[in-house]
C-alpha positions as CSV (number, residue, x, y, z in Angstrom):
1,M,-51.5,287.4,-50.0
2,N,-53.7,287.8,-52.8
3,R,-57.6,288.4,-52.1
4,L,-60.7,288.2,-54.7
5,I,-63.6,290.5,-54.2
6,K,-66.2,290.8,-56.5
7,R,-66.8,294.1,-58.2
8,S,-70.3,294.6,-56.1
9,D,-68.7,294.3,-52.8
10,F,-65.6,296.6,-54.0
11,L,-68.2,299.3,-55.0
12,K,-70.1,299.2,-51.9
13,A,-67.1,299.3,-49.8
14,L,-65.7,302.4,-51.9
15,S,-68.9,304.0,-51.5
16,L,-68.4,303.9,-47.7
17,G,-64.7,305.0,-47.8
18,T,-63.2,302.3,-46.9
19,A,-61.5,301.6,-49.9
20,A,-59.3,304.7,-49.4
21,V,-56.3,304.9,-46.6
22,A,-57.9,304.9,-43.2
23,L,-55.6,307.4,-40.9
24,P,-55.4,306.6,-37.3
25,G,-57.1,309.5,-34.7
26,C,-60.4,308.9,-36.2
27,A,-63.5,311.0,-34.9
28,G,-67.0,311.0,-35.8
29,I,-69.7,308.2,-35.8
30,L,-71.6,306.8,-38.2
31,P,-74.6,304.1,-37.0
32,G,-73.9,300.4,-37.3
33,R,-74.8,297.0,-35.7
34,G,-75.2,297.2,-32.0
35,G,-73.9,300.8,-32.0
36,R,-72.2,303.6,-33.2
37,R,-68.5,303.0,-35.0
38,K,-66.0,305.9,-36.1
39,R,-65.7,307.3,-39.4
40,P,-62.8,306.7,-41.1
41,N,-60.2,309.7,-41.9
42,I,-60.0,309.3,-45.8
43,L,-56.5,309.8,-47.6
44,Y,-57.1,309.9,-51.5
45,I,-53.7,310.2,-53.5
46,M,-53.8,310.3,-57.2
47,S,-50.4,309.6,-59.0
48,D,-50.4,311.2,-62.8
49,D,-50.0,308.3,-65.2
50,H,-48.4,305.6,-63.3
51,A,-48.6,302.8,-65.4
52,A,-48.9,298.9,-63.3
53,A,-45.7,298.3,-64.9
54,A,-44.2,301.0,-62.4
55,I,-45.8,299.4,-59.5
56,S,-43.3,296.7,-58.1
57,C,-46.2,294.8,-56.6
58,Y,-47.7,293.9,-59.9
59,G,-44.6,292.1,-60.8
60,G,-43.5,293.7,-64.0
61,R,-40.4,294.3,-65.9
62,L,-39.3,297.5,-63.9
63,A,-39.8,296.1,-60.4
64,G,-36.2,295.3,-59.6
65,V,-35.2,298.1,-61.3
66,A,-37.7,300.6,-59.6
67,P,-39.3,299.3,-57.0
68,T,-42.0,300.8,-54.8
69,P,-41.9,299.4,-51.6
70,N,-44.2,301.9,-49.7
71,I,-47.5,301.2,-52.0
72,D,-46.1,297.5,-52.2
73,R,-47.3,297.9,-48.4
74,L,-50.3,299.6,-48.9
75,A,-51.4,296.7,-51.7
76,A,-50.2,294.2,-49.3
77,G,-52.6,295.8,-46.1
78,G,-55.2,296.3,-48.8
79,L,-56.6,295.8,-52.0
80,R,-55.1,295.2,-55.3
81,L,-56.7,295.6,-58.8
82,E,-55.9,293.1,-61.3
83,N,-58.8,293.6,-63.6
84,C,-60.0,296.7,-63.8
85,F,-61.2,299.0,-67.0
86,C,-61.1,303.1,-67.6
87,T,-63.5,304.3,-70.1
88,N,-62.0,307.5,-69.9
89,S,-58.2,307.7,-68.8
90,I,-57.0,311.4,-69.6
91,C,-56.6,313.9,-66.8
92,V,-59.7,316.0,-66.9
93,P,-62.2,314.0,-67.9
94,S,-60.9,311.1,-65.2
95,R,-60.8,313.1,-62.5
96,A,-64.3,314.7,-63.5
97,A,-65.4,311.0,-63.3
98,I,-63.7,310.4,-60.0
99,M,-65.3,313.6,-58.4
100,T,-68.9,312.9,-59.6
101,G,-69.3,309.2,-59.9
102,Q,-70.5,309.2,-63.3
103,Y,-69.4,308.8,-66.9
104,S,-67.9,311.4,-69.3
105,H,-71.4,311.8,-71.2
106,V,-73.2,312.2,-67.9
107,N,-70.6,315.0,-66.4
108,G,-70.3,316.8,-69.4
109,V,-66.3,316.5,-69.6
110,Y,-65.1,314.6,-72.4
111,T,-61.7,315.9,-73.3
112,L,-58.9,318.3,-71.7
113,A,-60.5,321.2,-73.3
114,D,-64.0,320.5,-71.6
115,V,-64.6,322.8,-68.3
116,F,-65.9,321.1,-65.4
117,D,-69.2,322.2,-64.0
118,R,-68.5,323.1,-60.1
119,D,-72.2,323.5,-59.1
120,R,-72.3,319.5,-59.8
121,P,-72.7,317.2,-57.0
122,N,-69.7,315.7,-56.0
123,V,-68.1,313.3,-53.6
124,A,-66.0,316.2,-51.6
125,R,-69.5,318.0,-50.8
126,M,-71.4,315.0,-49.5
127,L,-68.4,314.6,-47.4
128,Q,-68.4,317.7,-46.3
129,Q,-72.4,317.8,-45.5
130,T,-72.1,315.2,-43.5
131,G,-68.8,316.8,-40.8
132,Y,-65.8,315.7,-43.0
133,Q,-63.3,318.1,-43.1
134,T,-62.1,318.5,-46.8
135,A,-59.2,319.7,-49.2
136,V,-57.5,319.1,-52.2
137,I,-53.7,319.8,-52.6
138,G,-51.7,319.4,-55.5
139,K,-52.7,318.7,-59.2
140,W,-56.4,319.7,-59.9
141,H,-56.7,320.6,-63.6
142,L,-60.7,320.9,-63.8
143,K,-59.9,324.6,-64.8
144,T,-62.9,325.9,-62.4
145,E,-62.5,326.6,-58.3
146,P,-63.1,323.5,-56.5
147,S,-66.2,323.0,-54.5
148,G,-67.2,321.3,-51.8
149,F,-63.6,321.5,-49.9
150,D,-62.6,323.4,-47.0
151,H,-59.4,324.1,-48.0
152,Y,-57.3,323.7,-51.4
153,H,-54.0,324.8,-52.7
154,V,-53.6,323.5,-56.3
155,L,-51.7,323.7,-59.3
156,P,-52.7,325.5,-62.3
157,G,-53.5,323.3,-64.9
158,Q,-50.3,320.8,-64.8
159,G,-48.3,323.3,-62.8
160,R,-44.6,323.4,-62.8
161,Y,-42.1,321.0,-61.5
162,H,-39.6,323.4,-60.0
163,D,-40.9,326.3,-58.3
164,P,-44.4,325.8,-58.9
165,V,-47.5,328.1,-58.8
166,M,-50.2,327.1,-56.4
167,K,-53.5,328.4,-56.0
168,E,-55.0,329.0,-52.8
169,K,-58.5,328.9,-51.6
170,G,-59.1,332.6,-49.9
171,R,-57.3,334.2,-52.8
172,Q,-59.0,335.6,-56.1
173,W,-59.8,332.9,-58.2
174,R,-59.0,332.6,-61.7
175,D,-60.3,329.7,-64.1
176,G,-57.9,327.7,-66.4
177,N,-54.0,328.3,-65.5
178,R,-54.0,332.0,-64.6
179,G,-53.5,332.9,-61.3
180,G,-51.5,331.5,-58.1
181,E,-48.4,332.3,-56.5
182,E,-45.0,331.0,-56.7
183,R,-44.0,328.3,-54.3
184,K,-39.9,327.7,-53.9
185,G,-39.0,324.2,-54.2
186,Y,-39.7,320.6,-56.1
187,V,-43.3,320.0,-56.8
188,T,-43.8,316.7,-54.8
189,D,-42.1,318.4,-51.6
190,V,-44.1,321.6,-51.9
191,I,-47.2,319.2,-52.1
192,T,-46.2,316.8,-49.4
193,D,-45.4,320.1,-47.3
194,L,-48.7,321.8,-47.9
195,S,-50.4,318.7,-46.9
196,L,-48.9,318.0,-43.8
197,E,-49.5,321.8,-42.7
198,W,-53.0,321.2,-43.2
199,L,-53.4,317.8,-41.3
200,Q,-51.6,319.4,-38.3
201,G,-53.6,322.5,-38.5
202,S,-57.4,320.1,-38.6
203,D,-59.7,319.6,-36.0
204,P,-58.7,316.2,-34.1
205,D,-62.7,315.8,-33.3
206,R,-63.9,315.9,-36.7
207,P,-63.5,313.1,-39.3
208,L,-61.2,314.6,-42.7
209,R,-61.2,313.6,-46.4
210,R,-57.9,314.8,-48.5
211,A,-56.9,314.5,-52.0
212,Q,-53.9,314.7,-53.4
213,G,-52.7,314.8,-57.0
214,R,-49.3,314.1,-57.6
215,P,-48.4,314.8,-61.4
216,L,-44.7,313.9,-61.3
217,R,-45.3,310.8,-63.2
218,H,-46.8,312.8,-66.0
219,A,-43.1,314.1,-67.2
220,Q,-41.3,311.1,-67.1
221,G,-40.1,310.2,-70.7
222,R,-41.4,312.9,-72.3
223,L,-39.7,316.1,-70.7
224,G,-36.4,313.7,-69.7
225,W,-36.0,313.7,-65.7
226,A,-37.7,316.0,-64.1
227,G,-37.6,314.7,-60.5
228,T,-35.0,316.1,-58.2
229,Q,-31.5,315.7,-58.2
230,A,-30.6,313.2,-55.1
231,V,-33.8,310.9,-56.7
232,G,-32.1,311.0,-59.8
233,Y,-28.4,309.5,-58.5
234,R,-30.6,307.0,-56.4
235,Y,-31.8,305.6,-59.4
236,Q,-28.5,306.4,-61.3
237,S,-27.2,302.8,-61.8
238,R,-30.7,301.0,-61.8
239,R,-31.3,303.0,-65.0
240,A,-28.0,301.9,-66.3
241,Q,-29.0,298.3,-65.4
242,A,-31.9,298.4,-67.3
243,C,-30.8,299.7,-70.8
244,K,-28.5,297.0,-70.6
245,T,-31.0,294.1,-69.6
246,N,-33.6,295.9,-72.4
């Protein structure tokens, strides 16, 4: 069932982290009415170039061809935004805005070529200062080394879809598309495995915040099929059906 929510109420909820996915087993406390309440674990997943038409809970033309049941389940149990706007949607500026909560003219990142100021206050730093464990795994694309994160495994630039190179915290950082070590496998699988590895090694007595950037949608329609063979076979008949109906 759809629920309407005012923009101001949504922004208040977002600032508290309640618009993110809360994971079980949370620890930590926040002051609340009538006592103390637990702070939520926060899992933020950012999927590149994932248009509303490609998410089946929006009922677009691809809903029957390529359904997204897991995303639909999150929408059914949470909020689905139906009237939202973006002032700068491209990779680097959008990430700078999400990290800082500032428009491009304030945070200084207008285009793909601009460099993010890692010394600028950001949401990860703020959560880290309140006792959260923080990590970012996957696509980063902000050129400079992530700040405010206890751990990171990030792709240099856009990254490769097969056998990706990953930059790891604790090893020498090189800005831009330089540096990193190759990881065997498909990029989505590599990101998922590294994410689970970090989660399993985290402190269960402290709340956590993890950001995950998944770049695969970036390639579709531009580089041909960049997914795994197994996923390709799964949707082969549906793609053929879509071509016939369109």
